[in-house]
PAFIZA-462245 format. One record per residue (C-alpha): residue in three letters; x, y, z. Coordinates in steps of 0.001 Angstrom, whole numbers, always signed. Layout:
N
+---------+---------+---------+---------+
| residuo |      xx |      yy |      zz |
+---------+---------+---------+---------+
|     Ala |       X |       Y |       Z |
...
+---------+---------+---------+---------+
END
This chain:
222
+---------+---------+---------+---------+
| residuo |      xx |      yy |      zz |
+---------+---------+---------+---------+
|     Unk |  +90893 |  +97227 | +123359 |
|     Unk |  +88079 |  +96385 | +121288 |
|     Unk |  +88126 |  +99932 | +119719 |
|     Unk |  +91652 |  +99777 | +119288 |
|     Unk |  +91250 |  +96513 | +117356 |
|     Unk |  +88421 |  +98221 | +115219 |
|     Unk |  +90499 | +101271 | +114464 |
|     Unk |  +93420 |  +98972 | +113335 |
|     Unk |  +90976 |  +97282 | +110745 |
|     Unk |  +89583 | +100654 | +109714 |
|     Unk |  +92935 | +101944 | +109052 |
|     Unk |  +93454 |  +98989 | +106705 |
|     Unk |  +89805 |  +99484 | +105152 |
|     Unk |  +90044 | +103176 | +104524 |
|     Unk |  +92553 | +103509 | +101914 |
|     Unk |  +90918 | +100899 |  +99881 |
|     Unk |  +87566 | +102628 | +100285 |
|     Unk |  +89131 | +105866 |  +98971 |
|     Unk |  +90703 | +104212 |  +96114 |
|     Unk |  +87413 | +102773 |  +94967 |
|     Unk |  +85270 | +105936 |  +95692 |
|     Unk |  +87889 | +108209 |  +94035 |
|     Unk |  +86153 | +108680 |  +90836 |
|     Unk |  +82409 | +109219 |  +91935 |
|     Unk |  +83568 | +111174 |  +95001 |
|     Unk |  +85692 | +113529 |  +92886 |
|     Unk |  +83032 | +114046 |  +90408 |
|     Unk |  +80707 | +114795 |  +93100 |
|     Unk |  +83090 | +117213 |  +94683 |
|     Unk |  +83441 | +119054 |  +91522 |
|     Unk |  +79787 | +119389 |  +90955 |
|     Unk |  +79364 | +120515 |  +94527 |
|     Unk |  +81933 | +123485 |  +93825 |
|     Unk |  +80332 | +124399 |  +90414 |
|     Unk |  +76957 | +124578 |  +92048 |
|     Unk |  +78268 | +126624 |  +94849 |
|     Unk |  +79729 | +129208 |  +92258 |
|     Unk |  +76444 | +129220 |  +90526 |
|     Unk |  +74538 | +129630 |  +93545 |
|     Unk |  +76563 | +132706 |  +94601 |
|     Unk |  +76382 | +134137 |  +91004 |
|     Unk |  +72592 | +133481 |  +90931 |
|     Unk |  +72009 | +135051 |  +94571 |
|     Unk |  +74453 | +138163 |  +93690 |
|     Unk |  +72078 | +138719 |  +90547 |
|     Unk |  +68919 | +138402 |  +92426 |
|     Unk |  +70281 | +141042 |  +95134 |
|     Unk |  +71222 | +143376 |  +92537 |
|     Unk |  +67884 | +143152 |  +90778 |
|     Unk |  +66216 | +143663 |  +94326 |
|     Unk |  +68309 | +146825 |  +94820 |
|     Unk |  +67707 | +148048 |  +91458 |
|     Unk |  +63917 | +147679 |  +91618 |
|     Unk |  +63812 | +148954 |  +95321 |
|     Unk |  +62261 | +145459 |  +96525 |
|     Unk |  +61108 | +144921 | +100017 |
|     Unk |  +62937 | +141944 | +101729 |
|     Unk |  +59765 | +139694 | +101212 |
|     Unk |  +59782 | +140377 |  +97455 |
|     Unk |  +63473 | +139755 |  +97212 |
|     Unk |  +63062 | +136692 |  +98920 |
|     Unk |  +60266 | +135485 |  +96696 |
|     Unk |  +62352 | +136589 |  +93613 |
|     Unk |  +65313 | +134341 |  +94774 |
|     Unk |  +62944 | +131552 |  +95273 |
|     Unk |  +61571 | +131730 |  +91970 |
|     Unk |  +64832 | +132116 |  +90082 |
|     Unk |  +65335 | +128910 |  +87768 |
|     Unk |  +69083 | +129288 |  +88042 |
|     Unk |  +69252 | +129437 |  +91745 |
|     Unk |  +66763 | +126357 |  +92082 |
|     Unk |  +68908 | +124396 |  +89612 |
|     Unk |  +72050 | +125182 |  +91665 |
|     Unk |  +70272 | +124142 |  +94648 |
|     Unk |  +69290 | +120663 |  +93223 |
|     Unk |  +72838 | +120236 |  +91959 |
|     Unk |  +74420 | +120756 |  +95225 |
|     Unk |  +71936 | +118811 |  +97002 |
|     Unk |  +72612 | +115723 |  +94639 |
|     Unk |  +76532 | +116179 |  +94953 |
|     Unk |  +76175 | +116290 |  +98949 |
|     Unk |  +74020 | +113279 |  +98832 |
|     Unk |  +76796 | +111368 |  +96868 |
|     Unk |  +79438 | +112843 |  +99205 |
|     Unk |  +77585 | +111562 | +102252 |
|     Unk |  +76292 | +108440 | +101171 |
|     Unk |  +79001 | +106587 |  +99273 |
|     Unk |  +81596 | +106671 | +101730 |
|     Unk |  +80038 | +104880 | +104381 |
|     Unk |  +78271 | +102419 | +101846 |
|     Unk |  +81709 | +101534 | +100483 |
|     Unk |  +83341 | +101128 | +103982 |
|     Unk |  +80396 |  +98971 | +105136 |
|     Unk |  +80432 |  +96776 | +102058 |
|     Unk |  +84380 |  +96284 | +102604 |
|     Unk |  +84230 |  +95754 | +106337 |
|     Unk |  +81441 |  +93345 | +105949 |
|     Unk |  +83600 |  +91260 | +103637 |
|     Unk |  +86707 |  +91863 | +105895 |
|     Unk |  +84891 |  +90735 | +108938 |
|     Unk |  +83214 |  +87665 | +107424 |
|     Unk |  +86413 |  +86462 | +105678 |
|     Unk |  +88606 |  +86704 | +108909 |
|     Unk |  +86218 |  +86025 | +111790 |
|     Unk |  +85099 |  +82806 | +109988 |
|     Unk |  +88801 |  +81780 | +109376 |
|     Unk |  +90829 |  +79790 | +111655 |
|     Unk |  +92041 |  +83047 | +113132 |
|     Unk |  +88599 |  +83573 | +114459 |
|     Unk |  +89425 |  +87295 | +114498 |
|     Unk |  +90261 |  +90290 | +111893 |
|     Unk |  +94061 |  +91404 | +111831 |
|     Unk |  +92916 |  +94281 | +114274 |
|     Unk |  +91453 |  +91940 | +116933 |
|     Unk |  +94416 |  +89207 | +116473 |
|     Unk |  +96894 |  +91929 | +117097 |
|     Unk |  +95324 |  +92337 | +120437 |
|     Unk |  +94616 |  +88656 | +121293 |
|     Unk |  +90838 |  +89012 | +120631 |
|     Unk |  +88646 |  +86183 | +119233 |
|     Unk |  +84993 |  +86104 | +118235 |
|     Unk |  +83150 |  +82890 | +118931 |
|     Unk |  +79825 |  +81458 | +119213 |
|     Unk |  +78048 |  +80669 | +122603 |
|     Unk |  +79949 |  +77643 | +122840 |
|     Unk |  +83518 |  +78944 | +121750 |
|     Unk |  +83389 |  +77396 | +118330 |
|     Unk |  +84198 |  +79025 | +114962 |
|     Unk |  +81365 |  +81230 | +113465 |
|     Unk |  +79594 |  +80279 | +110137 |
|     Unk |  +78905 |  +82634 | +107636 |
|     Unk |  +75306 |  +83240 | +108500 |
|     Unk |  +76247 |  +83903 | +112090 |
|     Unk |  +78860 |  +86189 | +111013 |
|     Unk |  +76800 |  +88138 | +108917 |
|     Unk |  +74010 |  +88397 | +111398 |
|     Unk |  +76581 |  +89906 | +113783 |
|     Unk |  +77929 |  +92161 | +111407 |
|     Unk |  +74097 |  +93520 | +110533 |
|     Unk |  +73355 |  +93642 | +114267 |
|     Unk |  +76396 |  +95795 | +114746 |
|     Unk |  +74480 |  +98617 | +113020 |
|     Unk |  +72058 |  +98576 | +116112 |
|     Unk |  +75348 |  +99360 | +118433 |
|     Unk |  +76412 | +102394 | +116122 |
|     Unk |  +72808 | +103699 | +115619 |
|     Unk |  +72379 | +103913 | +119511 |
|     Unk |  +75412 | +106205 | +119537 |
|     Unk |  +77725 | +103502 | +120671 |
|     Unk |  +75566 | +102597 | +123666 |
|     Unk |  +75377 |  +99170 | +122194 |
|     Unk |  +79106 |  +99016 | +122304 |
|     Unk |  +79127 | +100346 | +126083 |
|     Unk |  +77098 |  +97481 | +127014 |
|     Unk |  +80254 |  +95330 | +127211 |
|     Unk |  +80761 |  +97416 | +130752 |
|     Unk |  +78101 |  +95370 | +132398 |
|     Unk |  +77525 |  +91814 | +132792 |
|     Unk |  +77556 |  +89589 | +130883 |
|     Unk |  +79997 |  +91891 | +129237 |
|     Unk |  +78606 |  +91544 | +125920 |
|     Unk |  +77932 |  +94452 | +123088 |
|     Unk |  +74574 |  +94728 | +121757 |
|     Unk |  +75240 |  +92949 | +118592 |
|     Unk |  +76943 |  +90060 | +120460 |
|     Unk |  +73878 |  +89562 | +122291 |
|     Unk |  +71592 |  +89546 | +119102 |
|     Unk |  +73968 |  +87033 | +117373 |
|     Unk |  +74805 |  +84872 | +120476 |
|     Unk |  +78411 |  +85409 | +119822 |
|     Unk |  +81320 |  +86340 | +122172 |
|     Unk |  +84701 |  +88281 | +121769 |
|     Unk |  +87085 |  +86541 | +124073 |
|     Unk |  +90375 |  +87853 | +125122 |
|     Unk |  +93758 |  +86310 | +125590 |
|     Unk |  +94069 |  +86180 | +129449 |
|     Unk |  +97588 |  +86831 | +129354 |
|     Unk |  +96791 |  +90384 | +127738 |
|     Unk |  +94891 |  +92354 | +130401 |
|     Unk |  +96113 |  +95670 | +129524 |
|     Unk |  +96924 |  +97650 | +126185 |
|     Unk | +100408 |  +97323 | +125035 |
|     Unk | +102556 | +100380 | +124792 |
|     Unk | +102286 | +100463 | +120917 |
|     Unk |  +98432 | +100236 | +121113 |
|     Unk |  +98423 | +103199 | +123634 |
|     Unk | +100746 | +105341 | +121131 |
|     Unk |  +98225 | +104395 | +118289 |
|     Unk |  +95386 | +105734 | +120198 |
|     Unk |  +97411 | +108978 | +121038 |
|     Unk |  +98108 | +109386 | +117312 |
|     Unk |  +94338 | +109114 | +116552 |
|     Unk |  +93672 | +111696 | +119439 |
|     Unk |  +95911 | +114047 | +118110 |
|     Unk |  +95061 | +113732 | +114354 |
|     Unk |  +91533 | +113887 | +115094 |
|     Unk |  +91924 | +117402 | +117085 |
|     Unk |  +94093 | +118502 | +113863 |
|     Unk |  +91318 | +117452 | +111406 |
|     Unk |  +88554 | +119119 | +113374 |
|     Unk |  +90579 | +122316 | +113628 |
|     Unk |  +91309 | +122386 | +109944 |
|     Unk |  +87704 | +121482 | +109075 |
|     Unk |  +86334 | +124469 | +111236 |
|     Unk |  +89005 | +126909 | +109727 |
|     Unk |  +88366 | +125589 | +105855 |
|     Unk |  +84428 | +125914 | +106546 |
|     Unk |  +84663 | +129379 | +107886 |
|     Unk |  +86899 | +130403 | +104865 |
|     Unk |  +84438 | +128672 | +102598 |
|     Unk |  +81351 | +130632 | +104115 |
|     Unk |  +83548 | +134098 | +103852 |
|     Unk |  +84266 | +133295 | +100326 |
|     Unk |  +80552 | +132573 |  +99705 |
|     Unk |  +79350 | +135552 | +101361 |
|     Unk |  +82014 | +137754 |  +99428 |
|     Unk |  +80903 | +136487 |  +96031 |
|     Unk |  +77260 | +136884 |  +96920 |
|     Unk |  +77739 | +140872 |  +97915 |
|     Unk |  +80243 | +141704 |  +95079 |
|     Unk |  +78806 | +139695 |  +92303 |
|     Unk |  +80475 | +136887 |  +90031 |
+---------+---------+---------+---------+
END
């Protein structure tokens, strides 16, 4: 139930994060593509030189490593990939922090996702969180993620609190009349499972095609 609530909130936040990150991520993606093409061209040139000079594999490797164009392409690719890997989670974390603090400190005591499933976030006494406690809870949630979700799995054991709830002395209370997921929530989870499977399959095929293209460029030249 808590995962379902989180995924509903995430579905609201991801479009906003994508819109905010459109410009920097688009530029980084373009830089990555340009760097890959330059890298393939530099490798092809290096291999042609190695074959023409009858270099040994070690000599060819040293030539490639000393090629300034190849090194520049690697640096450009590294910078672009760093942006692509770091900016999305940072944007999402910032939005999620504002989202959690605004809603969990409100009279709802819950984000829209939690509220849809009858969940409330309170302090140990059942009262509404203040900003400081909500911020501590959000920061501590990173520990639950960094432990590969073991922190979240702690809710299965008494006193049935996630790791970040133990640190922040908070509670997630469920509506006693809702002990099972409603049908719409189960369908929502099914949609996620199907979409995740399709996305993974597409990513693997795209990665394979990408590697094949790079290999072909390296062998045939720019």
